[in-house]
N, C-alpha and C positions, 0 to 999 in steps of 0.2 A: 604125248603128241609130238610130232616132228615140228621143226621150225616153220616149214612150209604150211602145215595145217594151221598153226597158230597165226601165221601171216594172213592166210585166207579167212580165218575166223575174225581177225581184227578188221580186215577190209569189210567183211559183211556187217560187223557191228558199226563201223564208221558210216557205211552207206545207209544202214537202217536208221541211225541217229540223224543223218542228213535229211532223210525222207520225213522223219518225225517232226523236224523243224520246218522243212520246206512246204509240206502240204498245208498246214494251217496258215502260213504266211501267204502262200499263193491264194488261198481262199479269201483272206482279208484283202489282198490287193485287187482281186477281181470283183469283190462284192458291190462296191459303189458303182463302177461302170455297168455291172449287170443290172442293178436296179434302174439306172438311167436308161439302159437299152430297153428294158421291159416297159418303162414309162413311155418311151418314145414310140414303141410299137402300138401302145394303146392310144396315146394322145394324138398320134399321127392320123388317126381316123376322124378326129374332131374337126381339124382344119389347120390351115397354114399359120394363122395367128397364134393358135394354141401351141403348135409345134415350135414356133419361133420363141414363144414365152418359155417353154420348157428348156430350150437351148440356153437361154440367158440364165434361167434359174439353176439349171444343172451346172453351169459354169461357176456360179457362186458356191454351190454345194461341193463340187469336186475340188475347187481351189481351197476351200476351207479344210476339207479332210486331208488334202495333200499337204497343207501347211502344218497339220497336226501329226504327220507321220513320225515326228521325233519321239512321240510317246511310245509307239510300238518298238521302234528300232533301239532307242536308248534303253528302255526298260528290259527288252529281250537280251541285249548284250550284257547288261549288269547282272541279270538273273542267271544267265548262262555261266558267267565267270564265277559267281558265288556257288552255284550248284557244282560246277567242275572242281571247285576247291573244297567240296564237302560241307559247305556252310548253308545247309538247307533252310534253317530258320531265317538267316539274313536274306537269302534269296526270296523266300516267301514274303518277307516284310517289304522288300523292294518291289516285288510284283504287286502286292496289295496297294502300296503307295502309288504306283503307276495307274492302277485301276481307279483309285479315288481321284487322282489328278485328272484322268480322262473324263470321269463322270462330272466333276466340278467344272472343268473347262468346257465340256459339252453343253452343260446347262447354261453357263454364262454366255457362250457363243450363240446358243439357240435364241436366248432372249434378245441379245444384241442384233442378230441377223433378222429376226422377225420384225423388229422395229426399223431396222436399216434397209429392209428389202427394197423399198421404193428408190431411195437415192443410189443404192448399189446397182440395181438393174438399169436405172437411168444412165448412170455413169458408164455402164458397159455398152450402152447404145440403144436400149429398148425405148420405143415411143408408141403412143397411141394404145391400140388394143393389145399389141405385143407387150407393152409395158405392164398393162393390167394383168395379163396372163402370167407374165414373169413374176410379178409380185405374189399372185395367188399361189403359183407353184412353189416359189421360194418359201413362203410362209407355211405351206402345207408339209414340205419335206423336212424343214428344220427341226421339228420335235423328234425326229429320228436320229439326229446328229449325235446325241450322247451314246446311243447304242452302237452307232458306227465307230465311234472312237474307242469303245470298250472291246471291240472285236480284236 
C-alpha cells in the first residue's frame, strides 16, 4: 500500500474508534433528561401541582446523577489508557471496579435520598401540594438511580 492509502486507512480507523466511544457516551448523557422529558409529558396531563412536583424531584435526580459523572469519565479514561497500552486484564479490572463503585454508590444514595426527599424538596422551594408531589416523585425515581449510574 502507498503511504496515502495507509493514511486514509488510519484516519478511517481513528474515526471509527471515535464513533465507538462517542455513541455510548452520548446515549448515557441523554438518557436521564429523556426519562424526565417522558415523565413531564405524562405528568403534565395530571395538573400543575404534579408538574411542579416533578420539576423539583427531577432537579434532585439530575443533580445527583450530574455529581456522579466522575464515575463514567474517570473509569473510561483509565480503561482506555490501559487498553491502549495492551493491558487488557488491568483495564477489565478497573472497569469492574468502576461498576461495583457505581452500584454501591447508587444503592447508598438511593436510600439516603428516599429518606431525605422531604427536606431536600423543601429546601429547593416546594411547598404544599407541590412538596407532596415532589416527595412522591423523588421517592419513586430514586430506586432507578443505581441503574442510571451503571450506564
